[in-house]
C-alpha positions as CSV (number, residue, x, y, z in Angstrom):
1,M,-87.5,167.1,-17.0
2,L,-89.8,167.8,-20.0
3,L,-88.5,166.1,-23.3
4,K,-89.3,168.1,-26.1
5,R,-89.1,166.9,-29.8
6,F,-86.8,169.5,-31.5
7,I,-88.5,168.8,-35.0
8,E,-91.7,170.4,-33.7
9,E,-89.8,173.6,-32.9
10,E,-89.2,176.6,-35.1
11,S,-85.5,177.1,-35.2
12,K,-82.7,178.1,-37.3
13,E,-80.0,177.1,-35.0
14,K,-76.6,175.8,-36.4
15,F,-75.0,173.0,-34.1
16,D,-71.6,172.0,-33.5
17,L,-72.7,168.2,-33.9
18,I,-75.7,166.6,-35.2
19,I,-76.0,162.9,-34.0
20,I,-77.7,160.4,-35.8
21,G,-79.1,157.6,-33.8
22,G,-80.7,157.6,-30.6
23,G,-79.5,154.4,-29.1
24,I,-77.2,154.2,-26.0
25,T,-74.1,155.1,-28.1
26,G,-75.9,158.3,-29.5
27,A,-77.4,159.1,-26.3
28,A,-74.1,159.0,-24.4
29,V,-72.2,160.9,-27.0
30,A,-75.0,163.7,-27.0
31,Y,-74.6,163.8,-23.2
32,I,-71.1,164.0,-22.9
33,A,-70.7,166.5,-25.9
34,A,-73.4,168.8,-24.6
35,A,-71.8,168.5,-20.9
36,R,-68.6,169.8,-22.4
37,G,-69.9,172.7,-23.9
38,L,-70.9,171.8,-27.6
39,S,-74.3,172.7,-29.0
40,V,-75.8,169.3,-30.0
41,C,-78.7,168.0,-32.0
42,L,-79.8,164.1,-32.1
43,F,-82.1,162.6,-34.3
44,E,-83.6,159.1,-34.1
45,K,-85.6,157.5,-36.9
46,N,-87.7,155.5,-34.4
47,D,-87.8,155.7,-30.8
48,Y,-84.9,156.3,-28.3
49,G,-83.2,153.1,-27.4
50,G,-85.6,150.9,-29.3
51,A,-83.5,148.8,-31.4
52,T,-80.1,147.1,-30.0
53,S,-80.2,149.1,-26.8
54,A,-83.4,147.3,-26.0
55,A,-82.2,143.9,-27.0
56,T,-79.7,143.2,-24.4
57,S,-79.2,140.7,-21.6
58,K,-80.0,143.3,-19.1
59,L,-76.3,143.1,-17.6
60,I,-73.6,145.6,-17.0
61,H,-70.7,143.6,-16.9
62,G,-66.9,143.3,-17.6
63,G,-67.1,140.9,-20.2
64,L,-65.3,137.7,-18.3
65,R,-65.1,135.8,-21.8
66,Y,-62.9,138.5,-23.4
67,L,-60.1,137.3,-21.2
68,A,-59.9,134.0,-23.5
69,N,-58.9,136.5,-26.3
70,G,-56.4,138.1,-24.1
71,E,-58.4,141.4,-24.1
72,L,-57.3,142.7,-20.9
73,K,-57.6,146.4,-21.9
74,L,-61.2,146.0,-23.0
75,V,-62.0,143.9,-19.8
76,R,-60.5,146.5,-17.5
77,E,-62.5,149.3,-19.5
78,S,-65.5,147.4,-19.0
79,L,-65.0,146.9,-15.2
80,R,-64.3,150.5,-14.6
81,E,-67.4,151.4,-16.6
82,R,-69.4,149.1,-14.8
83,R,-68.6,150.6,-11.5
84,I,-69.3,154.1,-13.0
85,L,-72.7,153.2,-14.1
86,G,-73.4,151.8,-10.9
87,N,-72.3,155.2,-9.4
88,I,-74.2,157.6,-11.7
89,A,-77.3,155.5,-12.4
90,P,-77.9,153.7,-8.8
91,N,-81.6,153.2,-9.2
92,F,-81.1,151.1,-12.4
93,V,-77.9,149.2,-11.7
94,Y,-77.6,146.4,-8.9
95,S,-75.3,143.6,-8.0
96,L,-76.0,140.5,-9.1
97,P,-74.6,137.1,-8.3
98,F,-73.4,134.6,-11.0
99,L,-73.1,130.8,-10.7
100,M,-70.8,129.2,-13.2
101,P,-71.0,125.3,-12.7
102,M,-67.9,123.3,-13.7
103,Y,-68.4,119.7,-15.2
104,R,-65.7,117.0,-15.7
105,R,-66.2,117.3,-19.4
106,W,-65.7,121.1,-19.5
107,K,-64.4,122.5,-22.8
108,G,-61.3,124.3,-22.0
109,N,-58.6,124.3,-19.2
110,I,-60.2,124.5,-15.8
111,W,-57.0,126.2,-14.4
112,K,-57.2,128.6,-16.9
113,M,-60.6,129.4,-15.8
114,L,-59.4,129.6,-12.2
115,A,-56.8,132.2,-13.4
116,G,-59.1,134.1,-15.4
117,M,-61.3,134.7,-12.2
118,Y,-58.4,136.0,-10.2
119,I,-57.5,138.2,-13.1
120,Y,-60.9,139.5,-13.3
121,D,-60.9,140.2,-9.6
122,A,-57.4,141.9,-10.0
123,L,-58.6,144.1,-13.1
124,S,-61.7,145.2,-11.0
125,Y,-59.4,146.5,-8.2
126,D,-61.7,149.6,-7.7
127,K,-65.1,147.7,-7.3
128,K,-65.4,148.9,-3.8
129,D,-64.9,152.3,-4.7
130,T,-68.8,153.1,-5.1
131,W,-70.6,156.2,-3.7
132,D,-73.4,153.8,-2.6
133,K,-72.0,151.1,-0.3
134,S,-74.7,148.6,-1.4
135,K,-73.1,148.7,-4.9
136,R,-69.7,147.3,-3.8
137,L,-69.0,144.0,-5.2
138,Q,-67.2,140.9,-3.5
139,N,-64.3,138.9,-5.0
140,H,-65.0,135.3,-6.6
141,R,-65.5,132.2,-4.7
142,L,-65.0,128.3,-5.7
143,I,-67.9,126.7,-4.1
144,S,-68.6,122.7,-3.6
145,Y,-70.7,120.4,-5.3
146,R,-73.1,120.4,-2.6
147,K,-73.1,124.0,-1.9
148,T,-73.8,124.8,-5.8
149,I,-76.7,122.0,-5.7
150,R,-78.0,123.7,-2.8
151,L,-77.9,127.2,-4.6
152,E,-79.3,125.7,-7.7
153,S,-81.2,122.4,-7.6
154,N,-82.1,122.5,-11.3
155,L,-78.5,122.1,-12.7
156,R,-77.6,119.0,-14.6
157,K,-75.9,117.1,-12.1
158,E,-74.1,114.5,-14.0
159,D,-70.3,115.0,-14.0
160,L,-70.8,118.4,-12.0
161,R,-67.6,119.2,-9.9
162,N,-68.0,122.3,-8.4
163,S,-68.7,126.1,-9.4
164,F,-67.5,129.5,-9.5
165,Y,-69.4,132.2,-7.6
166,F,-69.0,135.8,-8.7
167,F,-70.6,139.0,-9.0
168,D,-71.3,141.7,-11.9
169,Y,-74.1,144.1,-12.5
170,Q,-77.8,144.1,-13.7
171,S,-79.4,146.9,-15.4
172,I,-83.2,146.4,-14.5
173,F,-84.5,148.4,-17.4
174,P,-82.1,149.4,-20.2
175,E,-84.5,151.4,-22.2
176,R,-85.0,153.6,-19.4
177,L,-81.3,154.0,-18.7
178,T,-80.8,154.9,-22.1
179,L,-83.4,157.4,-21.7
180,A,-81.6,158.9,-18.8
181,F,-78.7,159.6,-20.9
182,I,-81.1,161.2,-23.3
183,K,-82.6,163.4,-20.7
184,S,-79.2,164.2,-19.4
185,A,-78.0,165.4,-22.6
186,A,-81.3,167.6,-23.0
187,E,-80.6,169.2,-19.4
188,Y,-77.4,170.3,-20.9
189,G,-79.1,172.1,-23.9
190,A,-78.9,169.3,-26.4
191,R,-81.9,169.1,-28.9
192,V,-83.4,165.7,-29.5
193,S,-85.9,164.3,-31.6
194,N,-87.4,160.9,-32.1
195,Y,-89.4,159.6,-35.0
196,T,-87.2,161.8,-37.0
197,P,-85.3,160.0,-39.9
198,V,-82.4,161.6,-41.7
199,E,-83.1,161.1,-45.3
200,G,-80.4,163.1,-46.9
201,F,-77.3,165.4,-46.4
202,V,-76.4,168.9,-47.1
203,F,-73.3,169.8,-48.8
204,G,-71.2,172.8,-48.9
205,E,-67.9,174.1,-50.1
206,G,-65.4,171.2,-51.4
207,N,-68.4,168.8,-51.0
208,R,-68.1,168.9,-47.4
209,I,-71.2,167.8,-45.3
210,T,-72.8,170.9,-43.7
211,G,-76.3,169.4,-42.5
212,V,-78.9,166.8,-42.8
213,K,-82.3,166.7,-44.2
214,V,-84.8,165.2,-41.6
215,R,-88.5,164.1,-41.8
216,D,-91.0,164.3,-38.9
217,T,-92.7,160.7,-39.2
218,F,-96.0,161.8,-37.9
219,T,-96.6,165.0,-39.9
220,N,-94.4,164.2,-42.9
221,T,-92.9,167.5,-42.9
222,T,-89.1,167.9,-43.7
223,R,-86.5,170.3,-42.9
224,E,-82.7,170.9,-42.9
225,V,-80.6,171.3,-40.0
226,Q,-77.1,172.7,-40.2
227,G,-74.0,171.3,-38.3
228,K,-70.3,171.6,-38.3
229,L,-69.9,168.0,-37.9
230,I,-72.1,164.9,-38.2
231,V,-71.6,162.0,-35.6
232,N,-72.9,158.7,-37.3
233,C,-74.2,156.5,-34.2
234,G,-76.4,154.3,-36.5
235,G,-75.2,151.2,-34.9
236,T,-76.5,148.3,-36.9
237,W,-77.5,150.9,-39.5
238,A,-74.3,152.9,-39.6
239,D,-73.0,151.5,-42.9
240,K,-76.6,152.6,-44.5
241,I,-76.3,155.9,-43.3
242,L,-72.8,156.4,-44.5
243,N,-73.4,154.6,-47.9
244,M,-76.3,157.3,-48.1
245,A,-73.9,160.3,-47.6
246,A,-71.2,159.0,-50.0
247,G,-74.2,158.6,-52.8
248,K,-72.3,155.5,-54.2
249,D,-73.6,152.0,-55.6
250,S,-70.7,150.3,-53.9
251,P,-70.5,150.4,-50.1
252,V,-68.0,152.5,-48.3
253,L,-68.5,150.5,-45.0
254,K,-70.2,147.2,-44.2
255,V,-71.2,146.5,-40.7
256,K,-70.8,143.0,-39.5
257,R,-73.9,142.1,-37.5
258,S,-74.4,139.4,-35.0
259,E,-78.0,138.3,-33.9
260,G,-78.8,138.1,-30.2
261,I,-82.1,136.3,-29.3
262,H,-83.6,136.2,-25.7
263,I,-86.6,134.4,-24.4
264,I,-88.6,134.9,-21.1
265,T,-90.2,132.2,-19.1
266,K,-91.7,131.6,-15.5
267,K,-88.8,131.4,-13.1
268,I,-86.7,128.2,-13.6
269,A,-83.7,129.4,-11.8
270,G,-82.8,131.1,-8.4
271,N,-81.9,134.8,-7.7
272,H,-78.7,134.5,-9.5
273,V,-77.4,134.2,-13.1
274,V,-76.7,130.5,-14.2
275,S,-73.9,130.6,-16.6
276,L,-73.8,127.4,-18.6
277,Q,-71.3,126.3,-21.2
278,K,-72.7,124.8,-24.3
279,K,-70.8,122.0,-26.3
280,D,-69.3,124.3,-28.9
281,G,-67.6,126.4,-26.0
282,G,-69.9,129.1,-26.0
283,H,-71.9,130.1,-23.0
284,M,-75.6,130.9,-22.2
285,M,-77.2,132.3,-19.3
286,I,-80.5,132.2,-17.2
287,M,-81.1,135.3,-15.7
288,P,-83.6,136.5,-13.0
289,W,-85.7,139.3,-14.0
290,R,-89.1,140.6,-12.6
291,D,-89.7,137.3,-10.9
292,H,-89.2,135.5,-14.4
293,S,-86.3,133.9,-16.2
294,L,-84.6,135.7,-19.0
295,I,-82.8,133.3,-21.3
296,G,-80.2,133.9,-23.7
297,T,-78.3,134.8,-25.8
298,T,-77.5,133.5,-29.2
299,D,-74.7,135.1,-30.9
300,K,-74.5,134.3,-34.7
301,E,-73.6,136.5,-37.8
302,F,-76.9,138.0,-39.6
303,H,-76.8,138.7,-43.3
304,G,-79.1,140.7,-44.9
305,D,-81.1,144.2,-44.5
306,P,-81.4,145.3,-40.8
307,D,-84.7,146.8,-41.8
308,D,-85.9,143.2,-42.3
309,Y,-84.8,141.7,-39.4
310,R,-87.5,139.5,-37.2
311,V,-87.0,136.8,-34.5
312,S,-87.4,133.6,-36.2
313,P,-88.8,130.2,-35.1
314,E,-85.3,128.7,-35.6
315,S,-83.6,130.9,-33.4
316,I,-86.1,130.6,-30.6
317,D,-85.6,127.0,-30.9
318,E,-81.8,127.3,-30.6
319,V,-82.3,128.9,-27.2
320,I,-84.6,126.0,-26.0
321,D,-82.5,123.5,-27.4
322,N,-79.4,124.9,-25.4
323,V,-81.3,124.9,-22.2
324,N,-82.6,121.2,-22.8
325,K,-79.1,120.1,-23.5
326,N,-77.2,122.0,-20.6
327,Y,-79.6,122.6,-17.8
328,G,-81.5,120.1,-15.5
329,R,-84.9,121.4,-16.1
330,K,-86.5,121.3,-19.6
331,I,-88.6,123.6,-21.4
332,S,-90.6,124.0,-24.6
333,R,-92.4,126.5,-26.6
334,A,-95.4,126.2,-24.4
335,D,-93.1,127.8,-21.5
336,I,-92.3,130.9,-23.5
337,I,-94.5,134.0,-22.6
338,H,-92.2,136.5,-24.4
339,A,-89.2,136.6,-26.7
340,Y,-87.1,139.4,-28.3
341,G,-84.1,139.8,-30.5
342,G,-81.9,142.4,-32.1
343,L,-78.7,142.8,-33.9
344,R,-75.5,144.0,-32.6
345,P,-72.9,145.9,-34.7
346,L,-69.4,144.4,-34.7
347,V,-65.9,145.8,-35.8
348,D,-65.8,144.1,-39.3
349,D,-62.0,143.7,-39.3
350,Q,-61.8,140.2,-38.0
351,T,-62.5,136.7,-39.5
352,K,-63.7,135.2,-36.2
353,G,-67.3,134.0,-35.5
354,T,-69.3,136.4,-33.9
355,Y,-69.0,134.9,-30.4
356,E,-65.4,135.2,-30.5
357,T,-65.3,138.5,-32.0
358,S,-64.4,141.4,-29.7
359,R,-66.9,143.8,-28.5
360,K,-64.3,146.5,-29.0
361,Y,-65.1,149.7,-30.9
362,E,-63.7,152.0,-33.5
363,V,-64.1,155.7,-34.3
364,Y,-63.5,156.8,-37.9
365,D,-63.0,160.0,-39.6
366,N,-64.9,159.5,-42.8
367,A,-62.6,162.3,-44.6
368,T,-60.5,159.1,-45.3
369,D,-63.3,157.8,-47.4
370,G,-63.9,161.1,-49.3
371,I,-66.8,162.1,-47.0
372,D,-65.7,165.1,-45.1
373,G,-67.8,166.5,-42.2
374,M,-68.7,163.0,-40.8
375,I,-67.3,160.5,-38.4
376,T,-68.8,157.1,-37.7
377,V,-68.9,154.9,-34.5
378,E,-68.7,151.3,-35.1
379,G,-68.8,148.4,-32.6
380,G,-69.1,148.6,-28.8
381,K,-71.2,147.4,-26.1
382,Y,-73.8,148.9,-23.8
383,T,-71.3,148.8,-20.6
384,T,-68.7,150.8,-22.3
385,S,-71.1,153.3,-24.0
386,R,-69.8,156.2,-22.0
387,S,-66.2,155.4,-22.5
388,L,-66.7,155.3,-26.2
389,A,-68.4,158.7,-26.1
390,R,-65.2,160.1,-24.4
391,E,-63.2,158.9,-27.2
392,V,-65.5,160.0,-29.9
393,L,-65.2,163.6,-28.1
394,R,-61.5,163.4,-28.7
395,L,-61.7,163.2,-32.5
396,I,-64.4,165.7,-32.2
397,S,-62.3,168.2,-30.5
398,A,-59.4,167.5,-33.1
399,K,-62.1,168.1,-36.0
400,L,-63.5,171.2,-34.7
401,N,-60.2,172.4,-33.7
402,R,-61.5,173.4,-30.3
403,T,-60.4,172.7,-26.6
404,L,-63.5,171.3,-24.8
405,S,-64.3,171.7,-21.1
406,D,-63.3,168.9,-18.6
407,S,-65.4,165.8,-18.7
408,V,-68.0,165.4,-15.9
409,S,-69.9,162.3,-16.8
410,D,-68.2,159.9,-14.4
411,N,-68.7,162.4,-11.5
412,L,-72.5,163.5,-11.8
413,Y,-75.7,161.5,-11.7
414,L,-77.6,160.9,-14.7
415,S,-80.9,162.7,-14.9
416,G,-83.5,161.4,-12.4
417,C,-80.6,159.3,-10.8
418,E,-79.6,161.7,-8.1
419,I,-79.5,159.3,-5.1
420,R,-76.6,158.9,-2.9
421,D,-78.0,155.6,-0.8
422,M,-80.5,153.6,-2.5
423,R,-81.4,151.9,0.7
424,Q,-82.0,154.9,2.9
425,F,-84.0,156.4,-0.6
426,M,-86.3,153.4,-0.6
427,I,-87.0,153.6,3.2
428,R,-88.1,157.2,2.6
429,Q,-90.5,156.2,-0.6
430,H,-92.1,153.8,1.5
431,L,-92.8,156.1,4.4
432,N,-93.9,158.8,2.0
433,Y,-96.1,156.8,-0.2
434,R,-98.0,154.5,2.2
435,D,-101.3,155.1,-0.1
436,F,-99.5,152.9,-2.6
437,S,-98.8,149.1,-2.6
438,R,-95.2,147.9,-1.6
439,N,-95.0,146.4,-5.1
440,T,-95.9,149.8,-6.7
441,V,-93.4,151.7,-4.6
442,E,-90.7,149.4,-5.1
443,Y,-91.2,149.3,-9.2
444,V,-92.0,153.1,-9.6
445,S,-89.2,154.4,-7.3
446,R,-86.5,152.4,-8.7
447,N,-87.5,152.8,-12.5
448,Y,-88.1,156.5,-12.1
449,G,-85.8,157.4,-9.2
450,T,-86.1,161.0,-8.3
451,E,-88.6,161.8,-10.7
452,S,-91.1,159.2,-8.9
453,K,-92.6,161.9,-7.1
454,V,-94.1,163.1,-10.2
455,V,-95.4,159.9,-11.0
456,F,-97.2,159.5,-7.6
457,Q,-98.5,163.0,-7.7
458,I,-100.2,162.1,-11.0
459,A,-102.0,159.3,-9.5
460,R,-102.6,161.2,-6.3
461,D,-104.3,163.8,-8.2
462,D,-106.5,161.4,-10.2
463,I,-107.5,158.2,-8.6
464,R,-107.9,156.7,-12.2
465,F,-104.1,156.6,-12.7
466,A,-103.5,154.9,-9.5
467,E,-105.0,151.8,-10.8
468,V,-102.5,148.9,-10.9
469,I,-101.8,147.2,-14.3
470,S,-99.0,144.8,-13.8
471,H,-98.0,142.0,-11.3
472,D,-95.2,144.1,-9.9
473,G,-97.5,146.9,-9.3
474,E,-97.0,149.4,-12.2
475,I,-99.9,152.0,-12.4
476,L,-101.6,154.1,-15.2
477,A,-99.7,157.3,-13.9
478,E,-96.6,155.8,-15.5
479,V,-98.5,156.1,-18.8
480,V,-99.6,159.7,-18.3
481,Y,-96.0,160.6,-17.2
482,A,-94.6,158.9,-20.6
483,I,-96.7,161.0,-22.7
484,R,-96.7,164.3,-20.8
485,Y,-93.1,164.3,-19.9
486,E,-90.8,161.6,-22.1
487,S,-91.8,162.1,-25.8
488,S,-93.8,159.2,-26.1
489,K,-95.7,158.9,-29.3
490,T,-96.9,155.3,-29.9
491,L,-98.3,152.6,-27.9
492,R,-95.1,150.4,-28.3
493,D,-93.1,153.6,-26.9
494,I,-95.4,153.5,-23.8
495,M,-95.4,149.7,-23.1
496,L,-92.1,148.7,-24.3
497,R,-89.6,151.6,-23.4
498,R,-91.3,153.9,-20.7
499,T,-93.1,151.4,-18.8
500,G,-92.6,147.6,-18.5
501,T,-96.3,146.7,-19.1
502,G,-95.5,145.1,-22.4
503,T,-91.9,143.7,-21.8
504,L,-93.1,140.4,-19.9
505,G,-95.4,139.2,-22.6
506,N,-98.9,139.9,-23.7
507,P,-100.5,141.5,-20.6
508,G,-104.0,140.8,-22.0
509,M,-106.4,143.0,-24.1
510,E,-107.9,144.5,-21.0
511,I,-104.7,146.0,-19.9
512,V,-103.6,147.2,-23.6
513,D,-107.0,148.8,-23.8
514,K,-106.6,150.5,-20.8
515,V,-103.3,151.9,-21.7
516,A,-104.6,152.7,-25.4
517,S,-107.4,154.5,-23.8
518,V,-105.3,157.0,-22.0
519,A,-102.9,157.5,-24.7
520,A,-105.7,158.0,-27.2
521,E,-107.1,160.9,-25.0
522,M,-103.9,162.5,-24.4
523,L,-102.5,162.3,-27.8
524,G,-105.8,162.9,-29.7
525,W,-105.9,159.7,-31.4
526,D,-109.3,158.9,-33.4
527,G,-110.8,155.4,-33.4
528,S,-108.9,154.4,-36.2
529,R,-105.4,155.5,-35.0
530,R,-106.2,154.0,-31.7
531,D,-107.2,150.4,-33.3
532,E,-104.1,150.6,-35.3
533,E,-101.8,151.5,-32.5
534,I,-103.3,148.4,-30.7
535,A,-102.7,146.2,-33.9
536,Q,-99.1,147.2,-33.9
537,M,-98.5,146.5,-30.1
538,M,-100.3,143.1,-30.5
539,K,-97.7,142.1,-33.5
540,V,-95.0,142.2,-30.8
541,Y,-96.5,139.0,-29.3
542,E,-96.8,137.0,-32.7
543,L,-93.8,135.0,-30.8
544,Y,-92.3,133.6,-33.9
545,Q,-93.2,135.9,-36.6
546,R,-93.0,139.4,-35.1
547,N,-91.2,142.2,-36.5
548,G,-88.1,143.1,-34.8
549,E,-88.2,146.7,-33.0
550,R,-85.8,149.0,-34.9
């Protein structure tokens, strides 16, 4: 699948929908709308899936903690969507065991927790109804103190009673999963464009919005694109987009934002998620990821301009402190090899703290705010993005007064994910690509799915691109593929969102230089641009003062 930037094409096409925002929400809306027969255009001001969608805990889960709020409908929806994502994106989504230790001084009612586990199992009654048998999940178990310690010897043992053992899913590369939605939308005819900020709106009769003014970040050229309806999927920036359309000093909408921080260390736990309760009743998790430990997340309200957000030393110290107070193995700043953070948009109609606040979503017709021709999506979480998109399509159908074709998004594989049986697929991959290391075949096959054959062919055609550039077998051919087929425009795109070469911390200047050299050759960067791209990439690793990806 060749992903083109619409902003670079000459076109006077008028669209049914113009979607603002290329995170997981915008990507899912674009895919489902295009698949149901609408003409769609999507603009993302930076790179696809580069903000909130990249700042996740890499889990596809039902939201066990939402049961405490009595949100059975949300949990059921999340569990259903968990199963569907496991079906339609089998190479990205895998079952993962969770270990939740119970202590004598546990905050809350342990019997209530036990009941919650049974409810969680009951609400996921269809979890074994998977296309691939390997995706089927087991029910929870209550395991003894001794078995808990055998599974996780680094737990804090004082007052430990027993533990719950249950399953959810992990998304091994959320940025590429988001990109799979973008590619799926493009396969159905959607026109998409990254690095194309919306900088204004076009108004028609009755002051109705009839289009957008967009700019190509790289050429600085601008154009107007016409559309019947604008869908604001700006997430953390949704209020800024809406207020720009309103043209008012007083905000029409104020998004409530929650900050989430994660750190990555060498592996300090087993091959399961360790879910630990903090003293305030909240939870933190130590998750396995690429032979390392991913630890997080914080969940506190953020005040200020999202464009100014950055990871702070205080936020990272908070994660370290939570580990040291609640886990048996201590860590320090010296153990951190990478850290990242982001802002989550929440529905701002509650007075709860951000941890207790629901991850529900709302879809608004902005005509009620005097802004006709636009609808805004607020809140939500990664797992329920496809379901949220279906809700958006209901309002779109009504606004356009148009009956849409049936939804197919729960019955079709995403682009590059057309794999019925992952185990058999991996066996064939290892047989077909014996000239590559086992690690390389594993990594490339899972993260590129059926498209992996193109990556391997690039390496076979030019031996330079078969060079391994990460501990888990990534090769330079992935860099070529990212630029040639996936609309990568910057070194950060390549190293953080198309490949994983930069997501486990600083890979070293030798690797950065090799990736930059391939990019410079293919994208026509001169020496100055190449040096600037490297400098921008290295800012990611200024651990306590780096700019947040937006």
